[in-house]
N, C-alpha and C positions, 0 to 999 in steps of 0.2 A: 866388515866385521872385525878385522884386526884393529882398526882405529877405535871402534866402540869398546872392544875388550881392553885395549891399552888404557883408555880413559877410565873405564870402570875400575880397573885394577889400581890405577893411580889415585882414585878417589876413595879407596878403601874396600872396594868389592873383593870378596874372597872366594866366591864359588859361582859355578854356572851349571845349568842343567845339561847333561851330556847324553843321558839315556832316556828315550821316550818310547812309548808303545808304537808299534807299526812303523818303525824307523828303518831306513835302509842301512845296512852295515857300513857302507862307505861314509854316510853322514855321521854316524856315531864315531867312527874312527877319526874323521876330520874334527869333530867337536872335541874329542879327547886330546888330539894333537894341540889344538888351540888352548885348552885348559892347561896343559903342561907348559906350553910356550909362555903363557902369561902368569904362571904360578898360581893357578886357581884350583880350588878343590872341586870335585864333581858331585852332582846330585843326580838322582833318578826320579823321573816324574811319571806318575800314572795318568796325569792330566784328566782326572775324573770330573766331568761336568754333569752327567746324567747316566742312568743305566743304558747300556748298549749291548745288543746281542753279539755284535761282531768284534768287540774288544774284550780281551781277557785281562781284567784289572790286575795289575801287579806282575804280569807275565812279561818275559823277554826284556827285562830291565837290567841286565848285566852291564857292568862297567868294563871297558877295555883295560887290559894290563897297562900299568904305567900311570894311571890316574889314582888319586886318593879320594875316597868318599868323604863328603862333607861331615858325616856323622863321626868320623875319627877325631874331629876337633872339639866335639861336644864335651867329652870327658875332661879335657884340659881346661875348657872354659868354665866348667862347673866347680873346679878346684879353687 
């Protein structure tokens, strides 16, 4: 994963999905650590494919402290 993220970042990638529905807290923390390590912004994914009774769309998608949401770069890009 670290090699992939290093290559992604070197090629101009600037963000990665950190928060997902039904994700274990340790997985989210690990992804957040990797995002910070490789200087990547963080996104939140609802991963909507079809209606499902057991997934609350848009819930539990908080970002851990220390990562910056990708949407913070949108205003600067629009200027």
